[in-house]
Backbone as CSV, one residue per row, in Angstrom:
resi,resn,N_x,N_y,N_z,CA_x,CA_y,CA_z,C_x,C_y,C_z
1,UNK,267.211,128.817,70.125,266.985,129.779,71.201,267.170,129.114,72.564
2,UNK,266.588,127.924,72.703,266.711,127.184,73.964,268.158,126.848,74.266
3,UNK,268.913,126.493,73.227,270.331,126.165,73.413,271.105,127.385,73.877
4,UNK,270.741,128.554,73.334,271.415,129.790,73.726,271.160,130.113,75.194
5,UNK,269.887,129.943,75.615,269.529,130.200,77.003,270.278,129.253,77.935
6,UNK,270.374,127.991,77.537,271.077,127.003,78.365,272.542,127.348,78.501
7,UNK,273.141,127.836,77.410,274.549,128.222,77.447,274.782,129.393,78.389
8,UNK,273.876,130.396,78.328,273.985,131.563,79.199,273.834,131.160,80.660
9,UNK,272.877,130.267,80.953,272.669,129.832,82.326,273.870,129.066,82.853
10,UNK,274.481,128.245,81.976,275.658,127.491,82.402,276.811,128.416,82.716
11,UNK,276.992,129.454,81.874,278.071,130.415,82.111,277.810,131.211,83.375
12,UNK,276.530,131.549,83.610,276.182,132.286,84.807,276.449,131.450,86.056
13,UNK,276.131,130.171,86.000,276.333,129.296,87.139,277.785,129.067,87.457
14,UNK,278.687,129.261,86.464,280.111,129.013,86.692,280.696,129.980,87.691
15,UNK,280.082,131.121,87.864,280.652,132.091,88.796,279.783,132.390,89.990
16,UNK,278.651,131.662,90.112,277.710,132.015,91.180,277.244,130.800,91.959
17,UNK,278.140,129.937,92.310,277.786,128.843,93.210,277.191,127.673,92.489
18,UNK,276.822,126.688,93.275,276.312,125.471,92.697,277.416,124.483,92.462
19,UNK,277.078,123.212,92.447,278.085,122.184,92.252,278.473,122.036,90.798
20,UNK,277.544,122.355,89.889,277.818,122.181,88.467,278.344,123.474,87.885
21,UNK,279.494,123.412,87.269,280.067,124.584,86.630,280.682,125.566,87.592
22,UNK,280.760,125.213,88.865,281.308,126.149,89.851,282.830,126.129,89.803
23,UNK,283.431,127.316,89.729,284.883,127.446,89.727,285.323,127.990,91.076
24,UNK,286.137,127.256,91.867,286.534,127.727,93.193,287.375,128.983,93.161
25,UNK,288.048,129.238,92.059,288.864,130.430,91.956,288.970,130.824,90.488
26,UNK,288.816,132.124,90.164,288.858,132.554,88.771,290.182,132.183,88.107
27,UNK,290.148,131.739,86.861,291.389,131.406,86.148,292.174,132.656,85.802
28,UNK,293.463,132.494,85.559,294.316,133.610,85.170,294.895,133.337,83.797
29,UNK,295.440,134.384,83.182,296.027,134.218,81.849,297.247,133.325,81.878
30,UNK,297.896,133.223,83.055,299.085,132.378,83.189,298.733,130.946,83.604
31,UNK,297.479,130.726,83.987,297.088,129.413,84.453,297.458,129.157,85.901
32,UNK,297.976,130.182,86.601,298.383,130.063,87.998,297.387,130.811,88.877
33,UNK,297.082,130.238,90.003,296.146,130.846,90.932,296.585,132.271,91.299
34,UNK,295.582,133.175,91.386,295.869,134.576,91.721,296.623,134.697,93.037
35,UNK,296.242,133.897,94.007,296.867,133.980,95.322,298.329,133.565,95.285
36,UNK,298.612,132.568,94.457,300.001,132.133,94.322,300.830,133.196,93.603
37,UNK,300.242,133.839,92.597,300.936,134.927,91.906,301.227,136.080,92.864
38,UNK,300.264,136.371,93.729,300.457,137.445,94.698,301.597,137.105,95.658
39,UNK,301.666,135.854,96.094,302.744,135.450,96.992,304.092,135.531,96.296
40,UNK,304.160,135.084,95.038,305.417,135.177,94.290,305.850,136.637,94.132
41,UNK,304.879,137.526,93.899,305.202,138.952,93.764,305.748,139.508,95.070
42,UNK,305.118,139.135,96.174,305.593,139.579,97.482,307.000,139.058,97.760
43,UNK,307.250,137.796,97.451,308.571,137.219,97.700,309.637,137.879,96.835
44,UNK,309.266,138.256,95.612,310.225,138.956,94.747,310.611,140.303,95.350
45,UNK,309.632,141.022,95.881,309.933,142.306,96.522,310.745,142.094,97.799
46,UNK,310.470,140.999,98.507,311.215,140.701,99.721,312.664,140.334,99.416
47,UNK,312.904,139.769,98.246,314.284,139.494,97.823,315.084,140.787,97.747
48,UNK,314.478,141.827,97.168,315.146,143.121,97.086,315.362,143.700,98.483
49,UNK,314.392,143.516,99.354,314.496,144.039,100.712,315.665,143.400,101.452
50,UNK,315.715,142.071,101.454,316.804,141.387,102.141,318.136,141.593,101.434
51,UNK,318.090,141.739,100.120,319.325,142.010,99.391,319.965,143.314,99.840
52,UNK,319.139,144.327,100.049,319.664,145.616,100.514,320.199,145.514,101.937
53,UNK,319.505,144.758,102.798,319.973,144.597,104.177,321.300,143.837,104.230
54,UNK,321.405,142.784,103.431,322.639,141.992,103.416,323.799,142.819,102.882
55,UNK,323.564,143.561,101.802,324.617,144.400,101.236,325.073,145.455,102.245
56,UNK,324.117,146.063,102.935,324.460,147.072,103.942,325.280,146.464,105.069
57,UNK,324.890,145.286,105.514,325.625,144.621,106.585,327.071,144.341,106.173
58,UNK,327.252,143.788,104.974,328.592,143.436,104.526,329.494,144.663,104.414
59,UNK,328.926,145.761,103.970,329.709,146.992,103.829,330.141,147.535,105.186
60,UNK,329.175,147.697,106.099,329.473,148.367,107.359,330.126,147.446,108.386
61,UNK,330.002,146.145,108.217,330.731,145.252,109.118,332.230,145.424,108.932
62,UNK,332.675,145.476,107.672,334.092,145.692,107.411,334.565,147.046,107.897
63,UNK,333.761,148.065,107.736,334.142,149.400,108.184,334.195,149.472,109.703
64,UNK,333.341,148.730,110.387,333.370,148.714,111.850,334.694,148.160,112.345
65,UNK,335.188,147.118,111.704,336.471,146.545,112.097,337.614,147.523,111.840
66,UNK,337.541,148.234,110.723,338.582,149.216,110.408,338.583,150.342,111.439
67,UNK,337.417,150.780,111.867,337.328,151.870,112.840,337.911,151.456,114.189
68,UNK,337.681,150.201,114.582,338.229,149.732,115.855,339.746,149.661,115.777
69,UNK,340.267,149.167,114.650,341.720,149.070,114.472,342.360,150.447,114.529
70,UNK,341.665,151.446,113.975,342.201,152.804,113.941,341.920,153.572,115.238
71,UNK,341.267,152.942,116.189,340.979,153.597,117.459,339.823,154.563,117.400
72,UNK,338.970,154.444,116.366,337.850,155.365,116.210,336.512,154.724,116.561
73,UNK,336.558,153.496,116.978,335.319,152.805,117.331,335.566,151.825,118.458
74,UNK,334.527,151.114,118.856,334.648,150.145,119.938,333.979,148.840,119.540
75,UNK,334.413,147.785,120.210,333.872,146.460,119.960,332.596,146.223,120.760
76,UNK,332.154,144.966,120.777,332.823,143.793,120.205,332.643,143.688,118.690
77,UNK,333.526,142.886,118.080,333.502,142.673,116.639,332.915,141.296,116.331
78,UNK,332.597,141.042,115.078,331.946,139.769,114.727,332.675,138.528,115.219
79,UNK,333.995,138.461,115.009,334.716,137.252,115.392,334.796,137.063,116.902
80,UNK,334.420,138.112,117.658,334.467,138.032,119.109,333.156,137.532,119.724
81,UNK,332.074,137.596,118.984,330.771,137.245,119.566,330.047,136.122,118.833
82,UNK,330.257,135.997,117.534,329.500,135.014,116.761,329.901,133.597,117.155
83,UNK,328.908,132.791,117.477,329.110,131.396,117.886,328.622,130.495,116.752
84,UNK,329.550,130.073,115.893,329.172,129.303,114.713,328.562,127.949,115.067
85,UNK,329.140,127.161,115.987,328.519,125.866,116.322,327.079,126.001,116.817
86,UNK,326.831,126.985,117.685,325.477,127.178,118.210,324.507,127.557,117.097
87,UNK,324.904,128.518,116.266,324.027,128.961,115.191,323.857,127.887,114.132
88,UNK,324.831,127.008,113.986,324.709,125.902,113.031,323.564,124.977,113.427
89,UNK,323.412,124.750,114.723,322.302,123.921,115.200,320.972,124.591,114.894
90,UNK,320.899,125.905,115.138,319.669,126.645,114.838,319.352,126.599,113.346
91,UNK,320.396,126.726,112.520,320.200,126.667,111.076,319.691,125.293,110.653
92,UNK,320.236,124.248,111.255,319.800,122.883,110.940,318.327,122.694,111.300
93,UNK,317.935,123.212,112.450,316.539,123.109,112.878,315.617,123.789,111.875
94,UNK,315.997,124.987,111.431,315.153,125.719,110.475,315.095,125.011,109.129
95,UNK,316.209,124.450,108.691,316.220,123.735,107.421,315.366,122.471,107.493
96,UNK,315.370,121.792,108.618,314.529,120.612,108.778,313.043,120.965,108.719
97,UNK,312.724,122.209,109.099,311.325,122.629,109.024,310.846,122.717,107.583
98,UNK,311.759,122.911,106.638,311.369,122.900,105.231,310.908,121.508,104.823
99,UNK,311.576,120.480,105.362,311.187,119.105,105.072,309.798,118.805,105.616
100,UNK,309.537,119.211,106.842,308.217,118.957,107.420,307.135,119.749,106.683
101,UNK,307.491,120.929,106.145,306.533,121.696,105.363,306.180,120.963,104.074
102,UNK,307.168,120.377,103.432,306.925,119.584,102.223,306.015,118.398,102.538
103,UNK,306.256,117.760,103.673,305.442,116.614,104.074,304.003,117.041,104.380
104,UNK,303.831,118.239,104.936,302.479,118.744,105.203,301.718,118.958,103.897
105,UNK,302.386,119.535,102.903,301.738,119.761,101.613,301.403,118.440,100.933
106,UNK,302.327,117.489,100.984,302.076,116.184,100.374,300.890,115.489,101.044
107,UNK,300.788,115.649,102.350,299.691,115.010,103.083,298.337,115.595,102.685
108,UNK,298.238,116.921,102.600,296.955,117.536,102.249,296.583,117.236,100.809
109,UNK,297.553,117.112,99.937,297.273,116.783,98.545,296.761,115.349,98.388
110,UNK,297.128,114.472,99.328,296.619,113.100,99.322,295.314,112.973,100.094
111,UNK,294.904,114.060,100.736,293.688,114.008,101.532,293.909,113.482,102.929
112,UNK,295.168,113.426,103.364,295.506,112.936,104.704,295.483,114.113,105.681
113,UNK,294.328,114.399,106.226,294.165,115.564,107.089,294.950,115.403,108.384
114,UNK,294.930,114.197,108.954,295.657,113.971,110.199,297.162,114.187,109.987
115,UNK,297.687,113.675,108.898,299.097,113.878,108.595,299.422,115.343,108.379
116,UNK,298.504,116.065,107.741,298.703,117.499,107.524,298.825,118.236,108.843
117,UNK,297.967,117.899,109.784,298.001,118.552,111.089,299.322,118.263,111.809
118,UNK,299.763,117.013,111.732,301.003,116.628,112.417,302.185,117.402,111.855
119,UNK,302.289,117.477,110.532,303.453,118.116,109.913,303.384,119.637,110.018
120,UNK,302.183,120.207,110.011,302.067,121.647,110.244,302.515,121.993,111.664
121,UNK,302.093,121.180,112.618,302.504,121.412,114.004,304.016,121.237,114.148
122,UNK,304.582,120.233,113.481,306.026,120.012,113.550,306.789,121.188,112.959
123,UNK,306.297,121.716,111.839,306.961,122.861,111.208,306.911,124.087,112.102
124,UNK,305.747,124.355,112.681,305.612,125.496,113.588,306.497,125.324,114.820
125,UNK,306.614,124.092,115.312,307.454,123.829,116.484,308.924,124.080,116.174
126,UNK,309.386,123.600,115.023,310.780,123.824,114.632,311.056,125.309,114.436
127,UNK,310.105,126.024,113.835,310.267,127.467,113.677,310.337,128.177,115.015
128,UNK,309.531,127.724,115.973,309.542,128.327,117.305,310.865,128.050,118.019
129,UNK,311.411,126.851,117.825,312.716,126.527,118.417,313.790,127.444,117.855
130,UNK,313.735,127.687,116.553,314.695,128.610,115.941,314.574,130.000,116.545
131,UNK,313.350,130.474,116.715,313.136,131.804,117.294,313.641,131.866,118.725
132,UNK,313.414,130.777,119.483,313.934,130.735,120.841,315.451,130.795,120.868
133,UNK,316.085,130.103,119.930,317.541,130.150,119.834,318.044,131.528,119.472
134,UNK,317.317,132.215,118.591,317.724,133.563,118.211,317.562,134.535,119.380
135,UNK,316.501,134.369,120.139,316.302,135.214,121.322,317.439,135.004,122.327
136,UNK,317.821,133.748,122.554,318.919,133.458,123.473,320.222,134.070,122.964
137,UNK,320.448,134.000,121.646,321.667,134.559,121.065,321.704,136.074,121.252
138,UNK,320.592,136.737,120.986,320.536,138.193,121.122,320.783,138.618,122.563
139,UNK,320.122,137.958,123.506,320.296,138.331,124.912,321.715,138.042,125.387
140,UNK,322.317,136.973,124.871,323.695,136.651,125.235,324.657,137.710,124.721
141,UNK,324.451,138.143,123.480,325.298,139.193,122.912,325.185,140.481,123.722
142,UNK,323.973,140.801,124.152,323.756,142.069,124.844,324.266,142.032,126.289
143,UNK,323.934,140.959,127.018,324.270,140.901,128.441,325.715,140.484,128.692
144,UNK,326.214,139.527,127.936,327.551,138.987,128.186,328.644,139.693,127.390
145,UNK,328.328,140.088,126.152,329.349,140.686,125.291,329.216,142.198,125.162
146,UNK,328.095,142.735,125.633,327.912,144.179,125.565,327.622,144.711,124.178
147,UNK,327.057,143.864,123.309,326.740,144.296,121.951,325.275,144.713,121.890
148,UNK,325.046,146.020,121.884,323.698,146.548,121.763,323.430,147.026,120.350
149,UNK,322.216,147.484,120.139,321.834,147.939,118.794,322.630,149.165,118.364
150,UNK,323.011,149.999,119.325,323.739,151.231,119.004,325.194,151.189,119.470
151,UNK,325.695,150.010,119.824,327.074,149.921,120.304,328.058,150.316,119.213
152,UNK,327.886,149.765,118.036,328.718,150.102,116.883,327.955,149.773,115.603
153,UNK,328.596,150.025,114.474,327.921,149.789,113.194,327.600,148.317,113.006
154,UNK,328.519,147.453,113.455,328.273,146.015,113.337,327.003,145.614,114.079
155,UNK,326.840,146.094,115.312,325.658,145.755,116.086,324.380,146.232,115.419
156,UNK,324.404,147.438,114.881,323.212,147.995,114.230,322.807,147.166,113.016
157,UNK,323.772,146.896,112.144,323.446,146.158,110.918,323.139,144.691,111.206
158,UNK,323.818,144.106,112.175,323.580,142.700,112.515,322.176,142.505,113.072
159,UNK,321.809,143.311,114.064,320.484,143.166,114.669,319.373,143.503,113.677
160,UNK,319.620,144.455,112.799,318.608,144.810,111.804,318.373,143.651,110.836
161,UNK,319.451,143.095,110.307,319.341,142.006,109.337,318.717,140.755,109.954
162,UNK,319.312,140.258,111.029,318.813,139.024,111.636,317.473,139.237,112.334
163,UNK,317.246,140.456,112.839,315.971,140.750,113.483,314.811,140.736,112.506
164,UNK,315.017,141.316,111.317,313.957,141.295,110.308,313.692,139.868,109.827
165,UNK,314.754,139.066,109.728,314.538,137.673,109.358,313.745,136.958,110.450
166,UNK,314.088,137.208,111.704,313.332,136.621,112.794,311.865,137.030,112.769
167,UNK,311.596,138.274,112.383,310.216,138.741,112.269,309.477,137.969,111.178
168,UNK,310.167,137.689,110.076,309.557,136.900,109.001,309.258,135.480,109.469
169,UNK,310.170,134.899,110.238,309.930,133.556,110.780,308.722,133.575,111.712
170,UNK,308.614,134.628,112.510,307.474,134.754,113.419,306.154,134.792,112.656
171,UNK,306.117,135.563,111.580,304.916,135.618,110.734,304.609,134.233,110.170
172,UNK,305.661,133.528,109.744,305.470,132.189,109.204,304.884,131.236,110.235
173,UNK,305.373,131.295,111.469,304.846,130.435,112.531,303.370,130.755,112.790
174,UNK,303.016,132.032,112.770,301.620,132.432,112.961,300.744,131.870,111.843
175,UNK,301.230,131.938,110.601,300.477,131.388,109.471,300.291,129.885,109.617
176,UNK,301.343,129.193,110.037,301.264,127.741,110.213,300.254,127.369,111.303
177,UNK,300.313,128.080,112.423,299.373,127.802,113.507,297.943,128.148,113.102
178,UNK,297.787,129.163,112.264,296.457,129.515,111.765,295.896,128.389,110.897
179,UNK,296.739,127.849,110.016,296.307,126.713,109.194,295.938,125.516,110.068
180,UNK,296.739,125.274,111.090,296.461,124.157,111.993,295.129,124.363,112.707
181,UNK,294.874,125.580,113.138,293.616,125.892,113.822,292.425,125.702,112.895
182,UNK,292.557,126.173,111.661,291.480,125.994,110.683,291.251,124.513,110.405
183,UNK,292.335,123.762,110.326,292.214,122.328,110.082,291.498,121.619,111.223
184,UNK,291.817,121.984,112.446,291.176,121.361,113.609,289.685,121.678,113.660
185,UNK,289.298,122.790,113.069,287.884,123.170,113.015,287.190,122.617,111.776
186,UNK,287.917,121.817,111.008,287.325,121.180,109.829,287.270,122.045,108.597
187,UNK,288.027,123.137,108.581,287.966,124.052,107.443,289.065,123.875,106.418
188,UNK,289.897,122.851,106.571,290.998,122.623,105.634,290.847,121.235,105.030
189,UNK,290.489,121.203,103.743,290.276,119.942,103.055,291.240,119.809,101.874
190,UNK,291.180,118.661,101.229,292.097,118.380,100.134,291.958,119.393,99.007
191,UNK,290.732,119.867,98.765,290.511,120.838,97.691,291.168,122.187,97.988
192,UNK,291.531,122.412,99.241,292.132,123.684,99.643,293.625,123.551,99.889
193,UNK,294.243,122.601,99.213,295.689,122.393,99.365,296.487,123.618,98.941
194,UNK,295.885,124.480,98.114,296.578,125.680,97.646,296.944,126.580,98.822
195,UNK,296.125,126.564,99.883,296.416,127.394,101.054,297.701,126.936,101.746
196,UNK,297.868,125.632,101.862,299.099,125.095,102.456,300.284,125.364,101.539
197,UNK,300.065,125.255,100.236,301.150,125.492,99.286,301.648,126.935,99.344
198,UNK,300.730,127.891,99.475,301.119,129.301,99.536,301.930,129.588,100.799
199,UNK,301.472,129.067,101.928,302.238,129.235,103.164,303.590,128.544,103.038
200,UNK,303.611,127.398,102.349,304.868,126.689,102.124,305.854,127.500,101.306
201,UNK,305.366,128.213,100.300,306.245,129.078,99.499,306.918,130.120,100.385
202,UNK,306.115,130.740,101.239,306.663,131.751,102.153,307.693,131.129,103.079
203,UNK,307.389,129.946,103.618,308.280,129.309,104.582,309.601,128.900,103.937
204,UNK,309.543,128.361,102.734,310.773,127.968,102.045,311.626,129.195,101.729
205,UNK,310.976,130.297,101.392,311.713,131.535,101.135,312.468,131.985,102.378
206,UNK,311.795,131.931,103.520,312.436,132.314,104.782,313.646,131.430,105.062
207,UNK,313.527,130.144,104.769,314.647,129.219,104.980,315.813,129.534,104.051
208,UNK,315.506,129.814,102.794,316.560,130.123,101.824,317.299,131.402,102.218
209,UNK,316.546,132.395,102.664,317.168,133.646,103.098,318.119,133.386,104.264
210,UNK,317.729,132.493,105.169,318.606,132.210,106.305,319.892,131.511,105.855
211,UNK,319.816,130.672,104.846,321.025,130.036,104.317,322.012,131.095,103.852
212,UNK,321.497,132.108,103.148,322.351,133.194,102.659,322.919,133.985,103.835
213,UNK,322.061,134.345,104.796,322.513,135.118,105.956,323.537,134.331,106.765
214,UNK,323.262,133.078,107.019,324.161,132.247,107.815,325.528,132.122,107.141
215,UNK,325.526,131.979,105.828,326.788,131.843,105.106,327.595,133.135,105.138
216,UNK,326.949,134.254,104.849,327.669,135.523,104.741,328.002,136.141,106.094
217,UNK,327.128,135.951,107.075,327.334,136.588,108.376,328.201,135.741,109.300
218,UNK,327.962,134.434,109.311,328.620,133.581,110.294,329.816,132.796,109.739
219,UNK,329.705,132.287,108.533,330.713,131.347,108.044,331.905,131.997,107.367
220,UNK,331.664,133.068,106.597,332.756,133.690,105.853,333.545,134.624,106.763
221,UNK,334.846,134.400,106.932,335.654,135.292,107.779,335.793,136.655,107.136
222,UNK,336.052,137.629,107.976,336.162,139.003,107.470,337.560,139.540,107.738
223,UNK,338.405,139.519,106.721,339.742,140.076,106.826,340.141,140.595,105.461
224,UNK,341.385,140.962,105.326,341.844,141.551,104.065,341.742,140.574,102.903
225,UNK,341.757,139.272,103.195,341.733,138.284,102.132,340.386,138.217,101.433
226,UNK,339.356,138.675,102.116,338.030,138.620,101.510,337.470,140.022,101.306
227,UNK,338.327,140.977,101.102,337.866,142.348,100.892,337.033,142.469,99.628
228,UNK,337.208,141.522,98.697,336.422,141.565,97.462,334.937,141.395,97.749
229,UNK,334.602,140.721,98.858,333.202,140.566,99.226,332.597,141.927,99.540
230,UNK,333.355,142.736,100.287,332.879,144.080,100.606,332.714,144.915,99.347
231,UNK,333.676,144.804,98.428,333.583,145.557,97.185,332.358,145.139,96.393
232,UNK,332.093,143.829,96.361,330.908,143.348,95.663,329.634,143.822,96.329
233,UNK,329.640,143.854,97.662,328.466,144.328,98.394,328.220,145.807,98.130
234,UNK,329.294,146.591,98.076,329.149,148.017,97.795,328.565,148.231,96.400
235,UNK,329.017,147.416,95.448,328.482,147.531,94.091,327.004,147.158,94.084
236,UNK,326.630,146.090,94.801,325.227,145.688,94.871,324.388,146.756,95.546
237,UNK,324.956,147.393,96.574,324.223,148.449,97.274,323.951,149.636,96.359
238,UNK,324.918,149.959,95.521,324.724,151.058,94.578,323.621,150.723,93.592
239,UNK,323.564,149.467,93.164,322.530,149.059,92.238,321.138,149.115,92.886
240,UNK,321.083,148.775,94.191,319.818,148.765,94.914,319.451,150.143,95.448
241,UNK,320.376,151.113,95.320,320.110,152.456,95.788,320.285,152.643,97.272
242,UNK,321.034,151.704,97.911,321.268,151.824,99.356,322.272,152.911,99.657
243,UNK,323.315,153.013,98.834,324.337,154.024,99.084,324.714,154.674,97.783
């Protein structure tokens, strides 16, 4: 009887505080933290979201060029405004932020709080530099090239795609600064490395999405030789229910 009571008390203590038998987070059937599963689920849905935006951009960018050639639309067109060297620098900055994010996670897992703060601040700084570069690019397109959100189909789809990505980067920078603030107040310890890891998952996703956007929007030329890209995008859009 005494053994039974002790077993019940131990099980009760596992979920209600105390140093002995205390579980910081309920286990899952997969063995993965609930919060990490939630982030993976969100990122999976975000893949579909960006997939639809990218497919829409690829379809209507080609049609915008056709309309201008036929005299039914107006420019500017992608090859007239996109600055690949400038955007390449911005892309490099954002990709380097993935490295600093990895270093921040490694630092917190080793219990190096000072190192965690340094790398979190570095990651947020690199993300902010990217956002500043995107703001400069947008204002340059609008003021110097006359490309507004409603100027043509290219402008609408371009600003929508890159703007939503910029919004995701902004959210990521806010999360990073929040972690840094919590750390400075002594609320981020080695046992809470999962919090940095979850933010890291989001940040790496944002970086990967930019690699795809940068490749398809800036690097791949748009002419008759690559019309198969548009056809593939149209097929993907049909699958996603965009068109």
